[in-house]
MARZA-619041 format. One line per 5 residues: number of its first residue (from 1); their letters; for each residue x, y, z of N, C-alpha, C. Coordinates in steps of 0.1 Angstrom, whole numbers, padded with zeros to 4 digits. Each point is the difference from the previous one (the first is absolute). Example, Ala and Ser with C-alpha at 12.3 -4.5 7.8 and 13.67 -1.06 7.14 Angstrom:
1 = as = 0132,-0057,0078,-0009,0012,0000,0009,0012,0000  -0004,0011,-0007,0009,0011,0000,-0008,0011,0008;
# end
This chain:
1 = xxxxx = -0047,-0057,-0055,-0002,-0003,0014,0005,-0014,0004  -0002,-0009,-0009,0004,-0014,0002,0015,-0001,0002  0007,0008,-0009,0015,-0001,0001,0006,0005,0013  -0008,0009,0007,0005,0005,0013,0002,-0012,0010  -0009,-0010,-0002,0000,-0011,0010,0009,-0012,-0005;
6 = xxxxx = 0005,0000,-0013,0008,-0010,-0005,0014,0000,0006  0004,-0011,0005,0014,-0002,0005,0003,0011,0011  -0010,0003,0008,0002,0009,0011,0003,0014,-0004  -0004,0004,-0013,0002,0013,-0005,0013,0001,-0009  0008,-0011,0001,0013,0000,-0007,-0002,0002,-0015;
11 = xxxxx = -0011,-0006,-0006,-0002,0001,-0014,-0002,0015,-0005  -0008,0007,0007,-0003,0014,-0004,0012,0009,0003  0007,-0003,0011,0012,0008,0003,0011,-0002,-0011  0002,-0012,-0004,0009,-0003,-0010,-0004,0006,-0014  -0013,0000,-0002,-0004,0007,-0013,0003,0014,0000;
16 = xxxxx = -0002,0007,0012,0003,0014,0001,0015,0002,-0002  0008,-0008,0007,0015,0002,-0001,0004,-0001,-0015  -0006,-0010,-0007,0004,-0003,-0014,-0005,0013,-0009  -0012,0005,0003,-0004,0011,-0008,0008,0012,0002  0003,0003,0013,0008,0012,0004,0014,-0001,-0007;
21 = xxxxx = 0006,-0012,0000,0013,-0002,-0006,0001,0001,-0015  -0012,-0002,-0006,0000,-0001,-0015,-0008,0011,-0007  -0006,0009,0007,-0008,0011,-0006,0006,0013,0004  -0002,0010,-0008,0004,0014,0003,-0012,0009,0003  -0010,-0006,0006,-0012,0007,0005,-0003,-0004,0014;
26 = xxxxx = -0007,0008,0008,-0004,-0004,0013,-0009,-0012,0000  0001,-0008,0010,-0009,-0012,0001,-0009,0002,0011  -0013,-0001,-0003,-0011,0002,0011,-0007,-0014,0001  -0005,-0002,0012,-0007,-0012,0004,-0013,0003,0006  -0011,-0006,-0005,-0013,0001,0007,-0002,-0013,0008;
31 = xxxxx = -0003,0002,0013,-0001,-0012,0009,-0013,0000,0007  -0003,-0011,0005,-0012,-0002,0009,0006,-0003,0014  -0009,-0001,0009,0004,-0004,0014,0001,-0015,0000  0010,-0005,0006,0001,-0015,0001,-0010,-0005,0009  -0006,-0012,-0003,-0010,-0006,0009,0005,-0002,0015;
36 = xxxxx = 0013,-0001,0001,0006,-0003,0013,0001,0013,0008  -0003,0012,-0006,-0001,0012,0008,0011,0011,-0002  -0001,0009,0009,0008,0013,0000,0015,-0003,0000  0004,-0007,0010,0015,-0002,0002,0006,-0007,-0012  -0006,-0010,-0005,0006,-0007,-0012,-0001,0009,-0012;
41 = xxxxx = -0011,0007,-0002,-0001,0010,-0011,0011,0010,0001  0002,0006,0011,0010,0011,0002,0014,-0006,-0003  0003,-0012,0005,0013,-0006,-0003,0002,-0002,-0015  -0010,-0004,-0007,0001,-0002,-0015,0002,0014,-0006  -0008,0010,0004,0001,0013,-0006,0014,0005,0001;
46 = xxxxx = 0006,-0002,0012,0014,0005,0003,0010,-0007,-0009  -0002,-0013,-0002,0009,-0008,-0009,-0001,0005,-0014  -0012,0004,-0005,-0002,0005,-0013,0007,0014,-0002  -0001,0008,0010,0007,0013,0000,0016,-0002,-0001  0004,-0010,0009,0014,-0003,0000,0005,-0006,-0014;
51 = xxxxx = -0009,-0007,-0007,0003,-0006,-0013,0000,0011,-0011  -0004,0012,0003,0001,0011,-0009,-0013,0006,-0005  -0011,-0005,0005,-0013,0006,-0005,0000,0015,0003  -0004,0008,-0010,-0001,0014,0002,-0013,0005,0006  -0010,-0008,-0002,-0013,0004,0006,-0008,-0013,0003;
56 = xxxxx = -0007,0001,0011,-0009,-0011,0004,-0014,0006,0000  -0010,-0007,-0005,-0014,0004,0001,-0006,-0011,0008  -0006,0003,0012,-0006,-0010,0008,-0015,0000,-0002  -0005,-0011,-0005,-0014,-0002,-0001,-0005,-0005,0014  -0009,0006,0006,-0004,-0003,0014,-0008,-0012,0002;
61 = xxxxx = 0002,-0010,-0008,-0008,-0013,0002,0009,-0012,-0003  -0004,-0011,0004,0008,-0013,-0003,-0005,-0005,-0013  0007,-0010,-0006,-0005,-0005,-0013,-0013,-0008,0002  -0003,-0004,0012,-0013,-0007,0002,-0012,0009,0001  0002,0013,0001,-0011,0010,0001,-0003,0004,-0015;
66 = xxxxx = -0009,-0007,-0006,-0004,0003,-0014,-0014,-0004,-0002  -0006,0005,-0011,-0014,-0003,-0003,-0009,0002,0012  -0007,-0010,0004,-0010,0001,0011,0007,0002,0013  0013,-0003,0001,0007,0001,0013,0009,0012,0001  -0003,0010,-0009,0009,0012,-0001,0002,0006,0014;
71 = xxxxx = -0011,0005,0006,0002,0006,0013,0007,0014,-0001  0002,0006,0011,0006,0013,0000,0016,-0002,0000  0006,0010,-0006,0015,0000,0000,0004,0003,0015  0012,-0005,0003,0005,0002,0013,0009,0012,0000  -0007,0012,0002,0007,0013,-0001,0010,0001,0012;
76 = xxxxx = -0003,-0005,0011,0008,0001,0012,0014,-0007,-0003  -0001,-0012,-0007,0012,-0007,-0003,0008,0008,-0010  -0006,0006,-0010,0007,0008,-0010,0007,0012,0007  -0007,0007,0010,0006,0010,0007,0012,-0004,0008  -0001,-0012,0006,0011,-0006,0008,0012,-0003,-0009;
81 = xxxxx = -0003,-0005,-0012,0011,-0003,-0009,0007,0013,-0004  -0007,0010,-0004,0005,0013,-0003,0008,0006,0011  -0005,-0001,0012,0007,0005,0012,0013,-0008,0003  -0001,-0013,-0002,0012,-0008,0003,0011,0002,-0010  -0004,0004,-0013,0010,0003,-0010,0008,0012,0003;
86 = xxxxx = -0006,0010,0006,0008,0012,0003,0008,0005,-0011  0012,0004,0003,0009,0005,-0011,0006,-0011,-0008  -0001,-0012,0005,0007,-0011,-0008,-0009,-0005,-0011  -0013,0004,0000,-0009,-0005,-0011,0003,0007,-0013  -0004,-0006,-0011,0003,0006,-0013,-0009,0012,-0002;
# end
């Protein structure tokens, strides 16, 4: 989750590009919601798909939601991400 926020997401996008270019297996990515919200999260998810990720798994919480602060998953955001992906999603 931390890498998603590093360098505006560039670090994790570059990692996916490198893996896709050098492996002969599908690359999947498990992600959380960015603390900055839906629009930034959706933009990063699209960049990862464009980088070659074959599958995204969206964990419906931010990295700050853990232990005593877990709270409920944001299922509405997950639905919006799936809906926004449409046919272009992996």
